[in-house]
DRENBADREN-699681 format. One record per atom (N, C-alpha, C): residue in one letter; x, y, z. Coordinates in pm, whole numbers, plus 50000, padded with zeros to 5 digits. Each point is the difference from the previous one (the first is absolute). Layout:
N
aXYZ/...
END
This chain:
337
m250871805781459/m501235003150074/m499705001650149/v498915007350027/v499605002250139/v499644986750066/k499294991649924/k499614987150056/k501224991450031/k500985000449905/k501224992450025/k500735004850124/l500045013450017/l500675005850118/l499304995950128/l498675000149997/l499244995850118/l500264985450034/l500054991749897/l500264985750024/l501394997950062/i500975007949947/i501374998850054/i500045004250146/l499315011250032/l499995004950139/l499304990250092/i498884994349952/i499274990350083/i500854987750026/s500674995249891/s500874988350016/s501135002850097/l500595012249985/l501095003950091/l499525000750143/g498775004750017/g499435000750136/g499854986450062/f499554990249920/f499874986450052/f501354994250041/v501025002849915/v501354994950030/v500545006150128/l499875013450012/l500485006850120/l499244995550123/g498694998249984/g499184995350114/g500434986350046/a500254991349901/a500444986450035/a501355000250069/q500935008749947/q501325001050062/q499915005550142/t499095010150018/t499825005750133/t499464989650097/a499044991849950/a499444989450086/a501074989950037/d500864996549897/d501074990450029/d500985005650102/l500345013049985/l500945006350094/l499415000550140/a498695003150005/a499335000450132/a499994986450063/q499844989749913/q499964986450053/q501364995450049/e501055005249927/e501354995750034/e500645008550108/s499405011550031/s500605008750101/s500014993250135/p501095000950073/p500114992850127/p499005005050103/d499304990650061/d499045003450105/d500364991350119/f500875005050087/f500534991950110/f499075000450120/h499774988450055/h499194998750119/h500854993950111/v499655002750122/v500704994050113/v499034990950073/v500394987450012/v499164990250067/v500634996950136/v499295002650106/v500534997850135/v499134989850070/n500594988850042/n499274989950074/n500005003250149/m499064994050070/m499965002450144/m501184993550070/v500395005850109/v501064994650086/v499324992550114/q500384987650019/q499404991950106/q500994997950113/l499515001150122/l500834998550119/l499434989150090/n500874991650051/n499654990650106/n500535005850130/v499135002550095/v500395007050123/v499674991550121/a501004997150081/a499804993150127/a500005010350112/v499064998850092/v499925009150115/v500074991550126/t500975002950086/t500184992350123/t500185009350119/d499734994650119/d500225007750122/d501424997450049/k500335005450116/k501374999050051/k500404985750034/s498994991250016/s500274985950031/s500054991449875/g499785006249885/g500034992549874/g498674994049961/n498945003050076/n498674994849966/n499395008349888/y499254993649912/y499385007049889/y498855008750047/v499925012049944/v498915009350031/v498964998749890/t498794996450036/t498944997649902/t498905010650014/g499105000249903/g498835008750007/g500235014349958/l501165003149940/l500245013649955/l499205002949872/r499735012949976/r499225004449884/r500905007849904/p499555002149877/p500815007849905/p500395013850052/s499105006250075/s500285013450052/s501105000150106/d500394988250047/d501064999150101/d501405000649937/f500064999549867/f501294999749930/f500205012649917/a501225005150000/a500385011149912/a501214995449918/i499915002049867/i501054995549908/i500655012149936/y501334999949994/y500755010849936/y501014994149902/e500085006149882/e501024996249902/e500865012249973/d501274999150034/d500905011649993/d499415011950074/g499334997450111/g499405010650081/g498665005049949/i499544994849885/i498725004149943/i498894991450059/p498975005850062/p498904992050055/p499264992849887/e499774987150017/e499304992149901/e498634995650052/k499094997749909/k498644995950036/k499854985049985/t499604993250105/t499814985649995/t498914996349901/a500304990349912/a499034995849898/a499244987550043/t500724990150054/t499354987750047/t500564996350136/f499254991750072/f500394996550136/f499484986150033/a500784992550075/a499564986950048/a500814996650124/e499404991950085/e500704995050119/e500014984949997/g501174994350021/g500114985650013/g499444992449883/n498974991650025/n499444991349899/n498945006549914/e499695012850026/e498965006649923/e500455002649857/p499084999949904/p500345004649865/p500165015250001/a500905005249918/a500205014449993/a498765006849942/r499625011450059/r498845007649953/r500385014749986/s499295006949909/s500225014349987/s499505006950125/l500455012150024/l499585007150120/l498505002749999/r499425002049882/r498555002049992/r499284987450045/e500454988449952/e499384987450043/e500204998050149/f501165003750049/f500294998150141/f499085008650087/a499715012149953/a499145009150076/a498544995849994/e499584994249887/e498594996749982/e499624986550056/q500984991050019/q499694986550044/q500654997250135/d499404990950073/d500624995450123/d501174991149964/p501044999950082/p501134991249972/p499564985549996/p500594991649914/p499654985949995/p500274993250133/a499304989150023/a500214992550123/a501424994950006/a500605000650118/a501394995750015/a500124985149976/s501134995949945/s500264985949977/s500194992950133/t499594987550005/t500154992350123/t501364993550009/s500805001249895/s501324993750001/s501055010049958/d500975002550087/d501085009249968/d500944994349896/s499854986949971/s500904993949903/s499555002449858/q498875006749981/q499485002349865/q500385013949953/v500485000849877/v500425012649942/v499275001849868/r499225010549988/r499245002549878/r500735010349913/g499974997749871/g500525010049907/g501505000849991/a500724989550038/a501475000549997/a500534990549894/n501055004449930/n500764991449910/n501324997150068/v500174987750045/v501154996250082/v500964991449918/f501245004849987/f501064992549933/f500934994450107/v500114986850006/v500924993550094/v501264996349923/l501165005050046/l501294997449936/l500834991250092/f500244987649958/f500584989650083/f501454997549960/d500895001050097/d501434997449980/d500224985049984/t500384995849878/t500324985849977/t501474998549961/s500835009050052/s501434999449970/s500674989050083/n501324998949985/n500714989750076/n500075003050149/y499545012150041/y499875002650143/y498904991450063/m499154994249916/m498784993650049/m500124984950015/y501214994449990/y500114985550008/y499524994650135/r500215007650104/r499534995850132/r498655006450029/g499064992050045/g498705005250039/g499095003949885/f500254994849881/f499215004049884/f498524996550018/v499724988250048/v498614995650018/v499295008650104/f500715004050105/f499395008550102/f499605013649940/a500845005249912/a499675012649934/a498784998449911/q499934989149927/q498834997249917/q498734999350085/d500104993850117/d498844998950089/d499525013850046/a500955008750036/a499645013450047/a499315008049889/i500524999049878/i499415007349888/i498634994349966/t499864986950004/t498714993649972/t498945004750100/e500365000250126/e499055004450103/e499605014749978/f500975008349961/f499735014149974/f499035001649883/i500234992849892/i499135001049882/i498584995550034/r499874989350073/r498674995250039/r499255010150087/s500755007850077/s499365009750089/s499475012249926/l500455002149876/l499545011649923/l498784996249917/e498944996050066/e498854994549931/e499315010149909/n499975012550040/n499245010049926/n500865009749922/s501294997149985/s500805008449912/s499484998449857/d500105010449923/d499574998949861/d500784989149928/r501335001850000/r500834990449928/r501354998450071/i500634988549980/i501314997150059/i500904994449891/a501285003850004/a501004994349909/a501124993950084/l500604989349950/l501154993950065/l501175000249903/y501015008050034/y501245000549924/y501124994150086/s500984994349936/s501184995250073/s501255005149930/y501095000250072/y501245005249941/y501224993150057/s500984998649917/s501374997150041/s500855009949921/r500714995449896/r500685009549913/r499005006749904/d498944992549963/d498975005149910/d498644999750069/l499065007249942/l498635000550053/l499144989449931/s499194993150077/s499034990549947/s498605004350041/r499145002549901/r498595003550027/r499234987050014/a500134993750116/a499444986750021/a498485000049988/a499345010450051/a498555001449988/a499715014849980/p499745004349876/p499665014149976/p498735003750076/l499775013050014/l498905005250080/l498694993249964/t499344993950099/t498794992249975/t499144999850125/d498714997049980/d499124998150115/d499834985150032/d500734991549930/d499954985550021/d501034996350108/r499524998150122/r500914997050111/r500714986549981/a499294990349943/a500594986849981/a501215000849908/e499925008449896/e501125001649908/e501225005850071/v499775009750087/v501125006250073/v500614990050098/l499174992550068/l500524990350097/l500794989049930/r499564995649883/r500764990149924/r501365005749961/a500015012949966/a501265006449961/a500985000350116/v499505002350121/v500885000250117/v500704986650016/r499244989249988/r500544986650020/r500934995649888/s499895006549885/s500844996149885/s501365007150000/t500225009550090/t501265007250004/t501144991150050/v501195002549949/v501194992650042/v501135009950025/a500904996550089/a501135008750033/a501144997849902/g500785011049974/g501074998449904/g501115010250000/d499995010049912/d501145008249962/d500305011350100/e500875009449956/e500325011850078/e498775008950016/a500075009950091/a498845008450031/a500145013849936/a499075003149908/a499945013449939/a498685006350042/l499925003350128/l498765005050058/l499525012949934/y500885009949988/y499555013149952/y499624999849852/n500694991849921/n499574998249861/n498584994649995/a499764989350077/a498694993549999/a498925009150057/l500365007450103/l499015008950063/l499585011049905/l500955005549925/l499655010649904/l499054994749893/l500264988049948/l499114994149900/l498624997450059/t499954995750124/t498714997550067/t499235013050017/l500705010550040/l499365013150018/l499455005249868/k500734997949891/k499525004549869/k498724992649961/d499924987250033/d498764992549975/d498865005550086/a500305002350128/a498975005050092/a499495013749957/a500895008349945/a499635013749962/a498985000449887/q499844989049927/q499054999649889/q498554998850048/n499814998250130/n498674997750054/n499515012250078/t498695001550007/t499415010750079/t499634994750138/g499645009050088/g499644995950136/g501214998250088/r499794994150115/r501084997950096/r500974989649947/k501285003250004/k501044991149947/k501044997650110/v500304987450025/v500924996450108/v500944989049952/v501275001250035/v500964989349976/v500524995250135/v499864987050024/v500494993950123/v501194991149964/v501175003850049/v501244992949966/v500414990950114/f500294987449967/f500654991450098/f501434997749954/s500965004250082/s501414998749965/s500744992950111/n500824990349962/n500764992650099/n501465004450008/g500325011049932/g501385004650005/g500195012649919/p501215005649999/p500285012449927/p500054997549850/d500005010949925/d500114999549854/d501484998749963/n500314990849908/n501404998749959/n500184999649848/s498935003449922/s500134999149854/s499315011149922/s499335009350067/s499255010249927/s500915010549937/v499535005849890/v500695011349939/v499205012850022/v498814998850054/v499155011650027/v500235004750143/p500295012850022/p500195004950137/p498675000550074/p500004996750129/p498745000050076/p499345013650007/e500785010949991/e499405013450004/e499075002249881/d500374994949882/d499165001449881/d498714991850016/v500144988350062/v498844991550022/v499015006950094/a500525005750108/a499145006850097/a499295011949938/e500725007849919/e499375011749939/e498914995949903/f500244989249924/f498954995449908/f498774995650077/a500194992950110/a498874995450081/a499215011850053/q500695010450047/q499315011950048/q499195006649889/s500615001549883/s499335006749889/s498834991849947/a500104986750009/a498924991449951/a498934997750106/g500245004550122/g499014998350105/g499874985750050/v501104992750001/v499994986050045/v500664999250137/s499294994850098/s500574998150134/s500814987050003/i501205000750058/i500874988350009/i500074995350145/y499764987250021/y500204993650130/y501124989749983/m500985000650089/m501144990949995/m499974990750121/i500014987049974/i500154990250107/i501304992649974/s500925001050093/s501314993949981/s500414992450124/t500834990249981/t500554992750113/t501205007550056/q500574994950102/q501155006450063/q501235000449909/k500004991649894/k501174999849912/k500235013549935/a498945007449975/a500165013349940/a500775009250092/k499874997750130/k500685008650096/k501504997450006/l500444989149934/l501444997649992/l500675010749915/e499215006849918/e500505011049919/e499245012650039/p500575008550085/p499295011850051/p499435009049892/v500655000549883/v499505008449892/v498614995349957/s499824986849990/s498694994649960/s498935003750101/t500334999250127/t499045003550104/t499565014549986/a500955009049979/a499685014249985/a499175002549875/v500354993249891/v499265001849874/v498574995250016/f499794988450062/f498654994850020/f499175009850083/d500615005450104/d499275009450087/d499625012749924/r500965005649926/r499735012549928/r498994998149888/m500134989149925/m499134997649886/m498554998350043/t499784992250103/t498634997650045/t499405012650062/a500795007350077/a499495012350062/a499625010349894/a500805001249895/a499745010049896/a498734997149922/t499604987349992/t498824996349922/t498764997950087/g500145001750130/g498864998150089/g499844985850050/g500974991449972/g499934986150046/g500784998050130/k500424987650025/k500724996850123/k501034989349971/a501044999350084/a501024989649989/a499974991350125/y500154987149980/y500014990450111/y501244991249986/f500624996950113/f501154991250001/f499674988350094/a499644988849938/a499544988450077/a501184992850064/k499864997050127/k501074993150074/k500054985249967/d498844994249969/d499934985849965/d498814998049906/w499774987549961/w498944997149904/w498615002650058/k499834998050130/k498715003250062/k499745015149997/d501075007550016/d499875014649999/d499575005149862/e500324992349897/e499565003849865/e498495000249990/h499344990050058/h498544999649998/h499425012450068/r500635004050112/r499515011950070/r500215012649915/a501115000449927/a500265011749913/a498965000849889/f499714988849935/f498985000049894/f498635003750057/a499694995350121/a498735003750064/a499945014950027/s501145005950035/s500055014450025/s499765007849871/v500564995449888/v499765006549871/v498524999349965/r499414988250015/r498574998449973/r499175009350086/d500375001250127/d499275008850092/d500155014649958/d501195003549953/d500245013849957/d499145003349878/l499954991049903/l499205002349880/l498525001750034/a499554992750101/a498585000650037/a499625012750073/h500995007950044/h499705012150077/h500465012949931/l500454999149877/l500455011949930/l498825008849959/y500225013050003/y499065009449938/y500495002449857/s499074999749905/s500345002949860/s499445013749966/l500885009249963/l499625013449959/l500555002649861/s499295007849921/s500515003949869/s499675014549974/y500755006049908/y499755013949961/y500535002449859/y499425009949933/y500495004549870/y500885012250025/p501294999449968/p500905011150032/p499555013149936/k500095010550077/k499755013349946/k501175004249912/p499815010249913/p501105004349912/p501295002350078/n501074994149949/n501295000650068/n501094999949893/t500815010349994/t501035001149898/t501204990950025/n500044994050117/n501124991550036/n499894986649926/t500934997449908/t500014987249928/t500994990250061/g500645004050109/g500934991250070/g499314993450119/w500784997850106/w499474993250117/w498985008850072/r498834994350028/r498945007150071/r499804993650137/a500075008150103/a499854995050137/a498544999050037/i499634988950063/i498634997950048/i500025000250154/t499105007650057/t499845000550145/t498534997650033/v499754990850091/v498654997450048/v499975002850150/r499025008050042/r499875003550142/r498594997150048/l499894998050130/l498694998650062/l499545013750049/v498725002549983/v499425013150033/v499394999650139/g500345009850082/g499425000950134/g500994996250108/d499915006950112/d500944997750110/d499924985850056/q498814994149999/q499834986850057/q500694989249919/l500225002649871/l500574989949912/l501495001749977/k500565011250040/k501415002749974/k500944990650076/k499474993350101/k500844991050078/k500274986849928/y499244997449893/y500154987549929/y501095000949894/k500524988349960/k501094999249904/k499484995549865/l500495006549893/l499614996449864/l501164993249929/r499664990649913/r501024993649915/r499454999049858/t500715006049904/t499624999449860/t501225003649916/r499904999249869/r501145003949915/r500215015150008/n501245004249983/n500335014150023/n500145008449874/g499714994149884/g500065007949879/g500034991549876/y500195006549884/y500074992949873/y500615009349896/r500404994049889/r500525007649887/r499094997349880/p499275010049948/p499124997749885/p500794994749881/q499414990349932/q500654993949885/q499275003849872/p500655007449907/p499335003149873/p499854987449917/s498784998049949/s499754988149920/s500265003049853/r500004989549919/r500165001849857/r498695005349942/f500075004749873/f498795004249933/f499064988349991/s498705002750017/s499014989449988/s499894996049854/s499644987549975/s499904995049864/s498855006649925/g499005004850073/g498845005849936/g500205014349956/d500915007350059/d500195014149966/d501455003650020/k500725002049890/k501445002650011/k500285013750061/n498995008650009/n500205013350054/n499575001250145/t499664988750062/t499585000350140/t501174995850088/l500455008950083/l501104997150091/l499444997050137/s500214987950045/s499504996050131/s501095001550103/f499695006950107/f500945001750111/f499414992450118/v500494988050021/v499304990650086/v500555000250141/v499115000950097/v500344998350140/v499514986050039/p500904990050016/p499554986450027/p499174999250127/e499024990849999/e499174998050120/e500824992950106/
END
């Protein structure tokens, strides 16, 4: 009888132990995954000339007023390095060509709507010249849009493929710029490192269902700088001009309004020059209970540097991701790069 009782208790113990292990395994263990925030920062003097040679210690980053610690740093064509690497090594030799951009993923979005019937070949020439000048970019994509988006050349390091895609574009339907731009930004957001969208538009948007404010906020949150190159036709609609200016400024990019086809080449050259002189800074956000819009402020440290002007994105909204496929109890709270 005693032996039977002992066997029953031992068996019961194994069952309870197994159930306890199962409960422990099934108990929710939530983790928070925070990615680094990457900033593209342009520094210019009062004449608009780029200020070069700055060091990580020359920059102060704040998120919602909270001082942040710089994680990586790079200037112009340099590869990004951690601050420890930056302190232990001499800076790499400067590139001999300002037209080279290292570590950038550049998405070119080309307006092929019916606004483009005049001067289409000239626009293709300007874009071709721009793509050829980005010799050291990591990868380039060529998208085109009218009413729908066409991924003519997905992100690639094959320049010949992108150039063939430029020449294969044809003009056609109505212009849904903001729809196409949002889809392009979503593609760009899937990549790490510096992300840039360069838009060529020959006129205002007349078919989108997405408001430009939503597009701008997504670009800010995804850390994608937008550059807009447009002809004077966009200025026929003052709302488009204001939207282009606000959207590019909010993301750290720039807007250009070309007076003629020759001016387009100068605008693309200016974008290339800007990319070659950007400072790349990143940081891992400190604990912050704000799950809404977070303001980013970057300042230069020291009285001698306060006279210079900074241009970068002004904030982002953290996007909660879905549960990872590997662990249903892991909640990722992602801050896009």
